[in-house]
C-alpha positions as CSV (number, residue, x, y, z in Angstrom):
1,X,17.4,124.3,101.0
2,X,20.2,122.8,103.1
3,X,18.7,119.3,102.8
4,X,18.6,119.5,99.1
5,X,22.3,120.6,99.0
6,X,23.3,117.6,101.2
7,X,21.5,115.2,98.9
8,X,23.3,116.6,95.9
9,X,26.7,116.3,97.6
10,X,26.3,112.8,99.2
11,X,24.6,111.1,96.2
12,X,27.8,111.2,94.0
13,X,29.9,110.0,96.9
14,X,27.8,106.8,97.3
15,X,27.9,106.3,93.5
16,X,31.7,106.6,93.5
17,X,32.1,104.2,96.5
18,X,29.9,101.6,94.8
19,X,31.7,102.0,91.5
20,X,35.1,101.5,93.2
21,X,33.9,98.4,95.0
22,X,32.7,96.9,91.8
23,X,35.9,97.7,89.9
24,X,38.6,97.0,92.4
25,X,37.1,94.0,94.3
26,X,38.5,90.6,93.4
27,X,36.2,88.0,91.8
28,X,33.2,86.9,93.8
29,X,30.4,88.6,95.7
30,X,31.5,92.1,96.8
31,X,29.4,92.1,100.0
32,X,30.7,88.7,101.1
33,X,34.3,90.1,100.8
34,X,33.5,93.0,103.2
35,X,33.4,90.4,106.0
36,X,30.5,91.9,107.9
37,X,29.9,90.7,111.4
38,X,27.8,87.6,111.7
39,X,26.8,85.1,114.4
40,X,27.9,82.4,111.9
41,X,31.6,83.1,112.2
42,X,33.9,80.1,112.8
43,X,34.9,81.3,116.3
44,X,31.2,81.6,117.3
45,X,30.7,77.9,116.7
46,X,33.6,77.3,119.2
47,X,32.0,79.3,122.0
48,X,30.4,77.1,124.7
49,X,27.1,79.0,124.7
50,X,25.3,76.7,127.1
51,X,28.1,77.0,129.7
52,X,28.3,80.8,129.3
53,X,24.5,81.1,129.6
54,X,24.5,79.1,132.9
55,X,27.5,81.1,134.2
56,X,26.0,84.6,133.4
57,X,22.4,83.5,134.1
58,X,21.0,84.7,130.8
59,X,21.1,84.2,127.1
60,X,23.4,86.5,125.1
61,X,21.9,89.8,124.1
62,X,24.2,89.9,121.0
63,X,26.5,87.5,119.3
64,X,28.8,88.9,116.5
65,X,31.8,87.5,114.8
66,X,34.1,87.9,111.8
67,X,36.2,85.5,109.8
68,X,39.5,86.8,108.4
69,X,42.3,85.2,106.4
70,X,44.3,84.4,109.6
71,X,42.0,85.3,112.5
72,X,38.4,84.5,113.5
73,X,36.8,86.5,116.3
74,X,33.5,86.1,118.1
75,X,32.0,88.3,120.8
76,X,28.9,87.5,122.9
77,X,27.4,90.1,125.2
78,X,25.7,89.1,128.4
79,X,24.3,92.2,130.1
80,X,27.4,94.3,131.1
81,X,29.8,91.3,130.5
82,X,31.4,90.3,127.2
83,X,32.8,87.0,126.3
84,X,35.3,87.1,123.4
85,X,37.0,84.3,121.6
86,X,39.8,84.6,119.0
87,X,40.9,81.7,116.9
88,X,44.0,81.6,114.7
89,X,46.1,78.9,113.1
90,X,49.2,77.7,115.1
91,X,52.5,79.3,114.1
């Protein structure tokens, strides 16, 4: 009974969120505008991966980055260590 009630409550919420994204998002692909983390971010291309791999002695377990309007960030995780690079225009 409780599971059925949750499904009835959450289903309209997801429909409302999807509708709002479709209506209020500027032109272009809605999902691309959310700027989800990706290893293809601009800052990830600037990270010296070979040097970091040799320094930490392993390949990264996870590489994730985001591109914003004024800031690009990339994070690479090597075991218990994290390398983070932030790139922004000068000024």
